[in-house]
Residue, then its C-alpha position, 0 to 999 in steps of 0.5 A: m689901655v689894659i690894666i693888669n694888677k700883679n698877684a691878682n685875677n684881672t678881668v679884661i674886656m676887649t672888642l675882638t669878635e668884630k675883627v675875627t675871620l675865623s668862625s670859632p677862634y682861640f685868642l693868643f695874647e702876646f705881651t712885650s715889656d717896653i722896658t726889658n723887651s721880654r715877652v709873655v705869650f699865652l691863651a685866654s678863653d673868652l668868658s663873655n655871655y655876649n661876645d657879639r658885643y664884647n670879649q671878656f678874659l680872665i688873666t691871672e698874674t702870679s708870682g707862682t705857677t704859670d699856665f700859659t694855656s689858661g691865662t695864668i702868667e707872670m709879668n716882670p717888670t711892672g710898668t708899660w707893656t705892648y700887647r697884640v692879640f691874634e686869632q687861631t684855630s689851635s687851642s694849644n699853640l703858643d707861637t705867634r709865627l704859627v697863628d692862622n691870621k698873621v695880622p693882630l686883631e688888636i694892638g695896645i698898651v698894658k699897664v702892669k701895677g703892683t709889687e714885682t718879685t724881688y730877688d736876693t743879691n750878693s751883698d758881700i761885694d765891695n762897691t767902693f770905687i777908686v778914682n785916680e786924678 
């Protein structure tokens, strides 16, 4: 299971190289909320010094400015998400339908922890309900 803390830099370790078919792939991540079915698709660079043993990614979860080509994303709501990782030759493609290998290298669960961004609601609405018997 991958843990992502909100409003933080998150180091994520995976073993993807053993499954790749491309010689120098870029990794495209797709996170899908199990609650809302919303998707976040982004690229993250492999920062591992030993990528034949493991792959290391920096994923920054933010409530500010996102950059989907460098792993800076926003994930709302907190809770459980499903992830899929694809390999591709493109360093900029963010469309899972256009990846080189349609079979995900890995599928798993992401747990998003922390306080999510809240939004103001209209408190002037009358919430009184009348029930006729």
